[in-house]
Kinemage of the C-alpha trace (Angstrom):
@kinemage 1
@onewidth
@group {chain A} dominant
@subgroup {mainchain}
@vectorlist {calphas} color= white
{ca met a 1} P -17.095 -49.547 48.896
{ca ser a 2} L -14.187 -49.337 51.506
{ca gln a 3} L -14.912 -45.407 51.409
{ca ile a 4} L -18.006 -45.567 51.890
{ca ser a 5} L -17.438 -47.737 55.092
{ca arg a 6} L -15.089 -45.235 56.565
{ca phe a 7} L -17.473 -42.943 55.644
{ca leu a 8} L -20.102 -44.855 57.738
{ca met a 9} L -18.291 -46.113 60.540
{ca val a 10} L -19.342 -49.543 59.968
{ca ser a 11} L -18.059 -52.552 58.451
{ca asn a 12} L -17.358 -53.332 54.804
{ca gly a 13} L -20.181 -56.452 55.520
{ca asn a 14} L -22.951 -53.521 56.551
{ca val a 15} L -22.082 -51.728 53.383
{ca thr a 16} L -22.410 -54.411 51.170
{ca gly a 17} L -26.104 -54.970 52.487
{ca ile a 18} L -27.169 -51.358 52.609
{ca val a 19} L -25.806 -51.170 49.268
{ca asp a 20} L -27.697 -54.194 47.820
{ca arg a 21} L -31.062 -52.684 49.453
{ca leu a 22} L -30.595 -49.474 47.868
{ca val a 23} L -29.749 -51.247 44.786
{ca gly a 24} L -32.855 -53.066 45.006
{ca asp a 25} L -34.987 -50.064 45.399
{ca gly a 26} L -33.175 -48.699 42.341
{ca leu a 27} L -31.288 -45.276 44.349
{ca val a 28} L -28.142 -46.318 43.298
{ca ile a 29} L -26.459 -48.679 40.694
{ca arg a 30} L -22.992 -51.083 41.430
{ca ala a 31} L -20.446 -51.170 38.675
{ca gln a 32} L -17.140 -53.116 38.378
{ca arg a 33} L -13.990 -51.658 37.647
{ca arg a 34} L -12.340 -52.867 34.303
{ca asp a 35} L -8.704 -53.099 35.781
{ca asp a 36} L -9.821 -54.250 39.429
{ca arg a 37} L -13.105 -56.730 39.596
{ca arg a 38} L -12.232 -56.302 43.536
{ca thr a 39} L -13.294 -52.724 43.426
{ca ser a 40} L -16.825 -51.896 43.128
{ca ile a 41} L -18.117 -48.234 41.844
{ca val a 42} L -21.587 -47.096 43.499
{ca arg a 43} L -23.061 -44.268 42.169
{ca leu a 44} L -26.838 -42.494 42.880
{ca thr a 45} L -29.173 -43.399 40.055
{ca lys a 46} L -31.434 -40.083 39.103
{ca lys a 47} L -34.053 -41.635 41.656
{ca gly a 48} L -31.140 -41.915 44.336
{ca arg a 49} L -30.314 -38.106 43.668
{ca asp a 50} L -33.952 -36.722 43.930
{ca arg a 51} L -34.325 -38.803 47.560
{ca phe a 52} L -31.233 -37.567 48.491
{ca glu a 53} L -31.895 -33.872 47.609
{ca glu a 54} L -35.726 -34.475 49.582
{ca met a 55} L -33.751 -36.039 52.651
{ca ala a 56} L -30.564 -33.406 52.476
{ca ala a 57} L -33.334 -30.658 52.461
{ca ala a 58} L -34.947 -31.851 55.224
{ca his a 59} L -32.019 -32.535 57.342
{ca glu a 60} L -30.714 -29.083 56.613
{ca ser a 61} L -34.238 -27.850 58.141
{ca trp a 62} L -33.585 -30.330 61.180
{ca ile a 63} L -30.231 -28.987 61.979
{ca asp a 64} L -31.111 -25.215 61.369
{ca glu a 65} L -34.085 -26.012 63.847
{ca leu a 66} L -32.023 -27.784 66.331
{ca leu a 67} L -29.010 -25.678 66.360
{ca gly a 68} L -29.691 -21.961 64.873
{ca gly a 69} L -29.713 -20.466 67.927
{ca met a 70} L -26.201 -21.447 68.607
{ca thr a 71} L -23.128 -18.428 68.144
{ca pro a 72} L -20.394 -19.214 65.541
{ca glu a 73} L -17.995 -19.827 68.470
{ca glu a 74} L -20.190 -22.362 69.810
{ca ala a 75} L -20.578 -24.004 66.297
{ca asp a 76} L -16.905 -24.330 66.128
{ca glu a 77} L -16.667 -25.786 70.019
{ca leu a 78} L -19.189 -28.529 68.928
{ca ser a 79} L -17.313 -29.362 65.584
{ca thr a 80} L -13.814 -29.660 67.557
{ca arg a 81} L -15.549 -32.084 70.100
{ca leu a 82} L -17.221 -33.926 68.003
{ca ser a 83} L -14.195 -34.485 65.606
{ca leu a 84} L -12.693 -35.615 68.806
{ca phe a 85} L -15.518 -38.404 69.391
{ca arg a 86} L -15.007 -39.498 66.162
{ca ser a 87} L -11.047 -39.519 66.413
{ca asp a 88} L -11.374 -41.553 70.004
{ca trp a 89} L -14.068 -43.753 68.464
{ca glu a 90} L -11.782 -44.704 65.266
{ca gly a 91} L -9.173 -45.238 67.788
{ca ala a 92} L -10.993 -47.997 69.643
{ca ala a 93} L -12.049 -49.946 66.849
């Protein structure tokens, strides 16, 4: 859950609420580790994987439409700038 929190850049409490809703929708399952009951393992169900593949394809199409005209150099520059933004944001949190 902490890894998800860092990846999404939201609090652990927000992740818990998101995961609760995803479990309720049948998109993920949550399990406890045998050796550490404080740690939760979250996995996509088949329904979750199928839905993710649909969303990923739509997202990829949208990104291609939005950024398809960029040169490789422009894409590298954008990626660098976005990485700096994330670093600045994380430092402020």
